[in-house]
N, C-alpha and C positions, 0 to 999 in steps of 0.2 A: 504494500499499500504506499502511496505517496501523498504526503499531507502539506498543508499550508497553514502556518500560524500567522494571523494578522495582529500585529501590535507586540512589540518586543519589550514591554516592560516586565515587571516581576512575574505577572501571572503568565504572560506569553513565553517567558523563559523557561518557567517549570512545565508549562504544558508542552513545550518542544522537547524538553528532556524526557517527559513521560512518553511522548509520541515515538521518540527513538528507542526507548527501552522495550516498550510493550507492542508496538504496531508496525511502523513502516520502516522502509529501507531507504527512503529519500524524503528530506523534509525542505521546504521552501519557507523562508522566513521574510515577510514584508514589513515595514515600518514606514510612516510617513516621513521620518527623521532619521534615515539611515546614518547619517554623519554624526548624530549626536548619541548613538546608542551607548550603553554602558560597555566599555572595552573588556572588562573582566568577564562579563556573561557571554560576550560573543566569543572570547577565547575559550571560556569553559565549555560551551555546547559544541564548539569546533571539535575540540580535544575528545570530547566524550562520543562524539559521532565516529571518529577514528578508532576509538577504543572498542566500540561495538561493531565497527565494520560496516558503518552506514554513512550517508552523505548528507550534509547541509549546505544550502545555497542561500545567500541573502540576495533579495531581489528588489528592484525599484520599480516604480509605476511607469517607466518609460516604454518597456515591452512586456506586455501582460500575456505573451504566449504561453508563458509557463502554466497558465491556468488550464491549458489543454492536458497538462500532465498530472492534475490534482484530483485524488479520489476523496479527500476530506478537507474541509476548511475549519479550523478552530479560531474563534474570535476572541480577542482578549476583551475585557471589561471596558475599556476606554474607547472602543471603535463604535461609533454610532451606527444605527441601522441604515443610514443613507449613505455609508461609506461606498465608494464606487466598487470596491472588491467584494464587498457583501452583496451588492445588487448583482454584479457579475456572477457570482456563484449561485445565486438564486436562478438567474437566467440560464444558466448552463445546467441546472438542476444538479449541482454538486452538493452533497450533504453538507450542512452547515452547523456547527454547535458551538456553545461557548465554553469557556474554560471549566467552570462548575460543572456542566453537563458532561464534558469529555472525561473529567478526572473521576466523576461519580460511577461510571460505568466499570470502573476497575476495583470497586469497593464491594466486599461480601457484605450485603446488608442484613444478613442473617446474623452479623456478628457485631454490629454497630448501630447504635441509636442516634439520631441526627436531630438537633435542634437548629431551626432556621429562624433568624431574627432580622426583621426589616423595617423600614420605616423612614421618614423623611429626616427625622432626627432622633437621637438617643440610641442609635444602633450598637456603637462601640461600647458605651457604658453598660447597656443591658447585657450585652454579649459576655463582657468581662465580669459583671456581677453574676450571672448565672453560672459560668465557669467557675467562679470563686466559691460559690455555694455548693457545687457538685464536688469540687475537691475537698471541701472542708469536712464533707461525710465520708470521704475515702473514694469517691468514684474515679476511675481512670478516664479524664476528659481533657479535651484540648480545644483551643478557639483556632478559627481558621476563617478563609474568605477575605472579605473587604478589610479586614482588621490588620492586614499586612502580613498574612501567612496563607498564601494561595492554597486551595485545596489539592491542586496538582502536586505541590511540593510535598505535603503530608503523605500522599499515596506514593509518590516516587521514593521518598525516603522510609517507606513501610512503617509509618507512625501512626496507624490507625489505633485510636483508643476505643474504649468501650462506648463513650458518647463523644460525638463531635458537635461543638457549638459554633455554628457558622453565622457570621455576619455577612449578610446578603444585600448588594445594592440593587437598584432598578437595573443597572447595566448588565449585572450578572444573571438576574431573574429573567430579563428580557429574552435571552438566548437559551432558557431552558425549555425542555419539552417532556422528557420522561423522568427527569430529577424530581425526587420527593424526599420531603422530611417527614420525621415522626411527629414533632412538635413544631408548629409554625406560629411565630409571634409577629404581629403587625402592630406597630406602635402609634403611627400616625400617617397621614398623607397630605402633603401641601405642595404648592408649586415650587418646583426646583428642577435643575437641569433641563430648562427649556431650550438651551442651546444644544442638546444632545437628542432629546425625544421629539418625535414629530409633532405631538400635541400632549395636552395634559391627559387626556384619556390613555394614551398608550403608556405613559409613565405610571398612572394609577394601577391601570391593569397589569404591569409587570409586577407591582408590589404585591397585588393579590394573588399571583401565581403560588406565593408561599403557603397558601392555605389549601392546596389541591391534595385531596386524599389524605389528610393528616389524621393522626389519631387523637391529637388536640390541637384546636386552633385558638391562640389567644389574641384577642383584639381590643382596641380602645373604644369603649362605648361613648366617650365623649368627642370622637371624631366623626363629624357628619358626612365626611366622603366616604369612609370606611363603611358606616352604618348603611348608607345609601346603596353602596355598591353590593353589601351583603344581602340587603332587602330584595335587590333585583335579580338575585340568583335563587336557583332551586337547592334547598338545604341540603338535600340528599343524606348521606349518613354521616357528614361530619359532626364531630364533637366540639363544640364551641364554647369558650368561656370569656367573659368580659372583664374588664378592669375599668375603674372610674374613679376620678377625684371629686365629681359632683353629684353621684346618684349611687344607689345601691346596685352592686354588681357581684361578681364571684370573688373579686378583691376590690375594696373600696374604702372610703374614708368616711367616718362618721363620729360624731361626738368626740372629736379630738383624738381618734385613734385609728389605726389601719386594722382592717378586718379581712379574714379569709373565710369565704362560705365553702365548706365542704360539700361532697356529693350527697349526703344525707341530710343537707340543710343546716347542719350545725355551725354557729358562728365563732371562729377563734379570733381572739384579740392578739395581734402580732407585736405592735409597738404603740407608745403613746408619742404623739407629734411633739409635745411640749420637751420631750428629751432628746430630740433631734437636732442637729446644726443645721444653719442655713443651706449649705449645699446639700445635704440629705434631704431636706425638704422640697429643694429645687428639683431633685430627682425622683419625687414621688410617683410619677407614671411609670418610669422606668423600674421602679421597685415593686409596684403592683403588678406589673407584667411579669417580672422575675418570680415572685412568689407563687403564681400559677404554675409556673415551670416547675419550681420546687416541689409543689405539692403533687405534680404528675409522677415525680421521681421518689415521691413517698419520704421526703425529708421531714423529720420530727419537727414539731413546733418550735423548740428551743434550737435547733439548727438553723431554721430559716430566721430566727432572730438574729442568731450569731452571724449568719452570712451577711446580713445588711449592716450591723454594728460594727463588724471587723473590716468591711471593705474599704480599700483606699480609693477615694474618688479620683477620677482621672483629672488632669490639669486642662487648663483652657476651656473648661465649661462652667461658667459663672464661677470661676476661681476667684476667691477673696485674696487681693493683694496687699491690701493694708489702708491705714488711715493717714492722710497726708493734709496737714492744716485743717483737719475736721471734716475732710472729704473721703467718703468710703469708696474705695477703688476696686473694680472687679474686671477680671480678664475673661472674656467670653469669646476668645478669637476662633473657637471651633463653630461658632454661629456663622455659618457660610451661606445662609438663605434667609429671607424676610421671616419665615415661620419661626425659625429659632430666635431672631431678634425680638419678635413679637412675644414670645414665651418668657424670654428673659426680662423684658420690660414690664410685661404683665406680672410676673413674679416680684419683682422690685418694687412695684407701684404699690404694693400692700403696705409697705413702710411709710409711705406718704411723703417721701422726700423728693425733691426736684432731681431729675436725672440729666446729666449731660451725656450725649451719646456720640460715639464715634463709629461712623459707618463708611465702607467703602472697600476698594481692592479691585479685583477682576470681576466684571459683571456677568450675570447669567441671563440676561434678557427677563429680569423679574421686577415687580413693582414692590413698593412699599406701603400699599393702601392699608394693610392690616395694622398699622401704627396709628391710624387716624383717631381711634378711640383714647389714644394716650397722649395726644398733643399738649393737653393742659399740664400733664406732669413732666414732659420733655422740656427742660429749661433751654436747651440748645442742642444743635446738631453740628459736628464737624464731619464733613465727608471728604474722602481722600482717594487718591489712586485713579486708575484708569476709569473706573465707575463713579468717580465723583461728581461730574457735570450731569451725568444721567440721574443720579440719585437727587441732587439739588432740583433739577427740573421737575422730577416726578413729585417731590414733597411740596414744591411751591404751587403746583397744579392743584394740589390737595388742601391748599389754604395755610401751609405751615411755612413761616418766614424767617424763624430764628436759626438760620443756616450760615455757616461759613465753609468755603471750600479751600482746600490745599491739596497739592498733589503729593507731596513728601509725607510719608507716614510719620516720622519722627516730628516734623513741624506740626502735623495735626494733633499729635498728642500733647505738645507743649501748649498750643492754642487751647485745646480742651481743658487742661489743667489751669490755665488763666481764667477761663469761664467759670469754673467751679468754685463755689463759697461753701464756707464752713456749714455743715449740715446737708450738703448735697451728695449725691452720687455719681461717680464717673464710671461709666460702663463703655468698654470695648466690646461691641458686638456688631461685627462689621457687615453681615448680612451678605458677604460676597466671598469669593475664593481668594486666595492670597497671592496669586502667581505674577501680579504685576510687579511686586517688590520683594517677594519671599519665595522660598521654595515650599513651604507649607504653612498651614495654619498655626502649627507648632512654633515654628521659627518667629512667625509674627507675634504669637503670644509671649514668647521668650523675650523678644526685643522690647516688647510693652512693659513687661514686668522689670526688665533692667532698668528702663527709663524711669519707672516710678521708684524702685528701690534705691537708685543712685539719689534721689531727693529725701528718702526717709532718714 
């Protein structure tokens, strides 16, 4: 068999290695930026091909005749469905699979249980929390997928645990067909990646794939998009459980406590909210979803509590940085879409303090309409980067005028600091990707924290 991997990032690299080991005698590798490929990966896969007696060829888009020699196309997560090689493969009726779908066919499903977690926001935190709880009680579990550990790598290195906890993006789920999980978790759906998907419907439907044929489907009862999509479907034999911060569900908040409703109707009190930190409270939806996964795997009540209270919350997600001249400062650099910004602003608004907000970065063709209910508490906005002008225009059209624009991130932070007074909150929650000035949201968040800590 001869294959083609489209996109040679981390997932494409491991998919290529797995193809060479398990399937084909020749592998073509295509990437839109051949000259910028990681040289160590290129050398590694070439050397591996020689070791196993197979061939690897890196190809460009100038001559696509190699497509006549391809039996299977494996698409990396970052490749949009409109990519010309994707369309060409479809036109030629060449089988086309995503990296997750491809890797999963080499897993003995009788020996592993798979948890799949998706959503516009909260995926990484929930994936990490679920894995933490499972390990706490002695399960052999491992995280994979969009969390930086491709499924192809886990399979290639023969590290299949008893339970796989996979973070799955819309990119990954879009290219799945036969792939199924045992427990599917869908946290929320809102506009994101409109520069990738054809439309919002395609984006939302790719997320909903997580619930196909599951033994347990966990969903957010407070999310109108998810609820509407579920109501439009035939229920079939799916076992669904819901979580909510606003109403009674299978895991929910009531009278200042977190509750779990067991299958027999029994209500268990998990934790009192008054005992939880601000960061923990910010993550309540992720916690409620995780509790239902823990219950599926029969974690005792005390271990569910321990899983939550002993978990180290991930950085760059409403991370408290410190207090400077009476101003509380939060790093929410992981907020790369308006939905995440709205959630952070909504959460902080309960404290009744004016918020100075930093928005910007690389745009995704999204709007900030969801911020309009919070204009009264947002004292000012500093927008920066490639998306700065677009954000300023969008907010002004919605009637918000307390806006300043800078291109440079550091200058934007300095300006925001000068705008904030004692008793205010300064929030970095950019609502955009970071790639105009940084390699990642993590680098952006680290730079922000350094700028603040230098002044403390």
